[in-house]
TORKEDREN-869246 format. One record per residue: residue in one letter; chain; x, y, z of N, C-alpha, C, O in turn. Coordinates in steps of 0.02 Angstrom, whole numbers, plus 50000, padded with zeros to 5 digits. Last residue first. Example, Ala and Ser with C-alpha at 12.3 -4.5 7.8 and 13.67 -1.06 7.14 Angstrom:
! residues 2
<'S','A',<50642,49888,50354>,<50684,49947,50357>,<50645,50002,50394>,<50670,50057,50402>>
<'A','A',<50660,49716,50390>,<50615,49775,50390>,<50660,49835,50390>,<50712,49834,50423>>
END
This chain:
! residues 99
<'K','A',<49840,49560,51394>,<49789,49530,51437>,<49819,49501,51499>,<49783,49473,51541>>
<'N','A',<49887,49717,51330>,<49907,49651,51355>,<49853,49624,51400>,<49824,49661,51440>>
<'S','A',<49873,49814,51184>,<49847,49796,51250>,<49869,49726,51268>,<49869,49681,51226>>
<'K','A',<49988,49923,51109>,<49957,49857,51109>,<49934,49839,51180>,<49970,49849,51229>>
<'K','A',<49945,50096,51102>,<49991,50041,51113>,<49953,49976,51117>,<49892,49976,51126>>
<'V','A',<49941,50260,51049>,<49908,50196,51045>,<49960,50141,51056>,<50013,50141,51024>>
<'G','A',<50010,50380,51041>,<49966,50369,51098>,<49928,50303,51096>,<49887,50291,51140>>
<'N','A',<50015,50410,50864>,<50040,50421,50932>,<49987,50402,50984>,<49927,50408,50971>>
<'V','A',<50049,50321,50723>,<49994,50345,50764>,<50018,50350,50836>,<50040,50301,50865>>
<'Y','A',<50162,50267,50670>,<50136,50328,50638>,<50078,50359,50677>,<50061,50417,50666>>
<'N','A',<50227,50147,50708>,<50230,50206,50750>,<50211,50271,50715>,<50240,50323,50727>>
<'N','A',<50200,50032,50641>,<50256,50072,50615>,<50264,50138,50652>,<50302,50181,50630>>
<'S','A',<50087,49988,50707>,<50148,49948,50714>,<50209,49985,50688>,<50265,49972,50710>>
<'I','A',<49995,50084,50664>,<50014,50082,50734>,<50079,50043,50743>,<50122,50063,50782>>
<'L','A',<49984,50052,50528>,<50009,50118,50547>,<50032,50119,50620>,<50082,50150,50636>>
<'L','A',<49929,49922,50538>,<49994,49933,50504>,<50024,50000,50525>,<50084,50004,50538>>
<'R','A',<49808,49949,50601>,<49857,49905,50634>,<49926,49915,50604>,<49976,49915,50640>>
<'L','A',<49748,50026,50502>,<49762,50055,50567>,<49814,50014,50605>,<49859,50042,50636>>
<'K','A',<49734,49933,50400>,<49778,49991,50390>,<49797,50023,50457>,<49853,50046,50466>>
<'I','A',<49642,49847,50466>,<49705,49821,50439>,<49756,49878,50430>,<49814,49871,50450>>
<'R','A',<49531,49922,50498>,<49571,49895,50553>,<49639,49870,50529>,<49688,49871,50566>>
<'S','A',<49521,50072,50401>,<49505,50002,50412>,<49553,49975,50465>,<49607,50001,50475>>
<'L','A',<49484,50235,50467>,<49530,50188,50435>,<49505,50117,50447>,<49473,50103,50498>>
<'K','A',<49431,50334,50546>,<49409,50329,50476>,<49459,50287,50435>,<49473,50302,50377>>
<'F','A',<49449,50342,50682>,<49508,50354,50639>,<49490,50358,50565>,<49529,50384,50526>>
<'H','A',<49319,50321,50728>,<49361,50372,50759>,<49420,50391,50715>,<49438,50450,50711>>
<'N','A',<49266,50213,50656>,<49242,50281,50643>,<49287,50335,50672>,<49292,50389,50643>>
<'L','A',<49346,50088,50573>,<49339,50118,50639>,<49324,50192,50630>,<49363,50229,50600>>
<'V','A',<49280,49970,50466>,<49307,50037,50471>,<49294,50064,50541>,<49237,50062,50564>>
<'S','A',<49246,49841,50407>,<49282,49848,50470>,<49318,49916,50474>,<49378,49919,50485>>
<'R','A',<49234,49884,50234>,<49225,49836,50289>,<49271,49852,50347>,<49328,49873,50338>>
<'G','A',<49260,49962,50125>,<49199,49975,50162>,<49189,49929,50222>,<49138,49935,50256>>
<'N','A',<49408,50045,50073>,<49376,49982,50092>,<49315,49997,50136>,<49319,50040,50179>>
<'N','A',<49492,50144,50037>,<49423,50149,50013>,<49385,50084,50026>,<49336,50069,49992>>
<'T','A',<49619,50155,50089>,<49607,50102,50041>,<49537,50103,50010>,<49524,50067,49961>>
<'I','A',<49611,50278,50166>,<49669,50260,50125>,<49650,50211,50070>,<49664,50223,50011>>
<'F','A',<49492,50288,50235>,<49519,50348,50203>,<49574,50331,50154>,<49583,50366,50104>>
<'C','A',<49360,50171,50221>,<49429,50185,50241>,<49456,50243,50200>,<49445,50248,50140>>
<'R','A',<49191,50224,50245>,<49244,50194,50205>,<49312,50215,50232>,<49320,50267,50263>>
<'Q','A',<49023,50206,50281>,<49087,50226,50309>,<49142,50188,50271>,<49140,50127,50266>>
<'K','A',<48897,50263,50176>,<48937,50205,50195>,<49004,50229,50221>,<49039,50268,50188>>
<'I','A',<48747,50344,50203>,<48819,50353,50193>,<48856,50291,50218>,<48847,50271,50276>>
<'A','A',<48619,50323,50243>,<48636,50305,50174>,<48711,50308,50161>,<48735,50279,50112>>
<'V','A',<48607,50378,50368>,<48611,50305,50363>,<48633,50283,50293>,<48662,50230,50286>>
<'Y','A',<48584,50511,50356>,<48652,50490,50374>,<48661,50415,50365>,<48717,50391,50356>>
<'S','A',<48489,50555,50209>,<48495,50536,50279>,<48565,50510,50292>,<48601,50489,50246>>
<'S','A',<48476,50577,50076>,<48502,50632,50115>,<48507,50615,50189>,<48527,50658,50228>>
<'N','A',<48415,50480,50003>,<48487,50474,50010>,<48517,50530,50053>,<48578,50531,50064>>
<'K','A',<48285,50525,49996>,<48300,50468,50039>,<48375,50461,50051>,<48395,50437,50104>>
<'N','A',<48240,50695,50003>,<48277,50643,49968>,<48297,50587,50016>,<48323,50600,50070>>
<'L','A',<48078,50729,50074>,<48150,50741,50068>,<48183,50681,50033>,<48157,50625,50034>>
<'K','A',<47949,50685,50094>,<47966,50709,50027>,<48040,50724,50018>,<48064,50732,49962>>
<'I','A',<47947,50656,50229>,<47945,50600,50182>,<47966,50622,50112>,<47997,50584,50075>>
<'M','A',<47941,50785,50279>,<48000,50745,50292>,<48004,50685,50245>,<48058,50665,50224>>
<'H','A',<47814,50824,50242>,<47871,50859,50213>,<47935,50818,50222>,<47979,50818,50178>>
<'K','A',<47740,50736,50322>,<47735,50732,50250>,<47793,50766,50215>,<47819,50742,50165>>
<'F','A',<47777,50784,50450>,<47793,50715,50431>,<47790,50707,50355>,<47833,50674,50326>>
<'A','A',<47722,50911,50447>,<47794,50904,50452>,<47816,50834,50431>,<47868,50826,50399>>
<'K','A',<47587,50873,50445>,<47616,50911,50389>,<47692,50905,50388>,<47722,50895,50335>>
<'Q','A',<47576,50814,50569>,<47568,50772,50510>,<47595,50807,50447>,<47623,50774,50403>>
<'R','A',<47591,50926,50650>,<47640,50872,50655>,<47636,50826,50594>,<47688,50802,50570>>
<'I','A',<47477,50996,50615>,<47543,51026,50601>,<47597,50972,50603>,<47643,50972,50561>>
<'Y','A',<47378,50909,50659>,<47381,50925,50587>,<47448,50957,50569>,<47473,50948,50513>>
<'N','A',<47395,50902,50799>,<47411,50845,50757>,<47418,50863,50684>,<47460,50834,50649>>
<'P','A',<47474,51046,50878>,<47416,51007,50854>,<47437,50953,50805>,<47490,50956,50774>>
<'L','A',<47610,51030,50997>,<47581,51057,50936>,<47520,51015,50915>,<47516,50956,50933>>
<'R','A',<47659,50956,51099>,<47618,51015,51117>,<47584,51045,51056>,<47534,51081,51062>>
<'R','A',<47745,50861,51055>,<47676,50840,51070>,<47631,50899,51089>,<47570,50890,51094>>
<'N','A',<47859,50855,50932>,<47834,50901,50983>,<47760,50886,50996>,<47718,50897,50952>>
<'L','A',<47898,50781,50825>,<47901,50749,50890>,<47875,50793,50948>,<47870,50770,51005>>
<'M','A',<47886,50870,50718>,<47849,50807,50717>,<47846,50775,50786>,<47795,50744,50804>>
<'V','A',<47977,50968,50748>,<47906,50985,50746>,<47864,50922,50751>,<47813,50921,50785>>
<'S','A',<48094,50892,50738>,<48078,50923,50802>,<48004,50944,50804>,<47972,50938,50857>>
<'K','A',<48089,50855,50603>,<48087,50803,50654>,<48068,50833,50722>,<48030,50803,50760>>
<'Y','A',<48101,50976,50537>,<48040,50936,50529>,<48034,50884,50584>,<47979,50872,50609>>
<'Q','A',<48232,51009,50581>,<48174,51052,50595>,<48109,51013,50590>,<48067,51018,50635>>
<'L','A',<48310,50904,50530>,<48306,50915,50603>,<48246,50959,50622>,<48213,50946,50672>>
<'R','A',<48291,50925,50393>,<48270,50862,50423>,<48263,50870,50499>,<48215,50844,50529>>
<'K','A',<48349,51052,50376>,<48278,51042,50363>,<48252,50979,50397>,<48198,50979,50427>>
<'L','A',<48483,51019,50408>,<48446,51068,50448>,<48371,51060,50438>,<48333,51062,50487>>
<'E','A',<48518,50924,50307>,<48521,50908,50378>,<48478,50955,50421>,<48441,50932,50464>>
<'F','A',<48530,50942,50172>,<48462,50933,50199>,<48461,50921,50274>,<48408,50908,50302>>
<'K','A',<48668,50959,50152>,<48621,51006,50122>,<48552,51002,50156>,<48521,51054,50168>>
<'F','A',<48728,50851,50211>,<48740,50917,50240>,<48691,50969,50213>,<48674,51017,50248>>
<'F','A',<48681,50749,50124>,<48666,50748,50195>,<48673,50817,50226>,<48629,50840,50263>>
<'L','A',<48737,50786,50002>,<48665,50784,50009>,<48645,50786,50083>,<48598,50821,50102>>
<'N','A',<48873,50768,50035>,<48848,50834,50016>,<48773,50838,50023>,<48746,50888,50047>>
<'Y','A',<48874,50629,50059>,<48892,50676,50113>,<48865,50746,50098>,<48837,50779,50141>>
<'L','A',<48842,50584,49930>,<48796,50571,49985>,<48810,50616,50045>,<48764,50640,50077>>
<'K','A',<48956,50624,49861>,<48891,50652,49843>,<48840,50643,49898>,<48801,50687,49913>>
<'K','A',<49049,50543,49925>,<49055,50616,49931>,<48990,50650,49913>,<48970,50699,49944>>
<'N','A',<49006,50417,49882>,<49003,50434,49953>,<49008,50509,49964>,<48974,50536,50008>>
<'K','A',<49034,50425,49746>,<48965,50417,49768>,<48957,50436,49841>,<48908,50469,49860>>
<'I','A',<49173,50431,49751>,<49135,50487,49723>,<49063,50485,49746>,<49033,50536,49763>>
<'L','A',<49199,50304,49804>,<49221,50363,49840>,<49183,50425,49816>,<49163,50467,49857>>
<'L','A',<49148,50225,49702>,<49118,50221,49768>,<49137,50281,49811>,<49096,50306,49850>>
<'Y','A',<49233,50249,49597>,<49165,50275,49592>,<49129,50273,49659>,<49084,50313,49671>>
<'R','A',<49348,50179,49630>,<49349,50253,49635>,<49279,50282,49633>,<49266,50333,49664>>
<'M','A',<49334,50049,49602>,<49324,50068,49670>,<49322,50144,49678>,<49297,50170,49728>>
END
């Protein structure tokens, strides 16, 4: 399971490396005031970027257990670990909801 954590860190680094270029190409590509040949050039450059450099390629994982299922993005913890931490009063401001 450790290799998944290393793989995710590499994907994060790739994402941050190409994020600005991707946004620039995307803004040029979606700008309708520019001529079509410039927009198509931007599209071709965007296709040439590394496929793993997009945010979608990154798998959200639990910070503690490295579990990839049911991870809450706000806490970056799986629901099981979050529930355990809340029940032991390690997380402030969260209480059990009553129906």
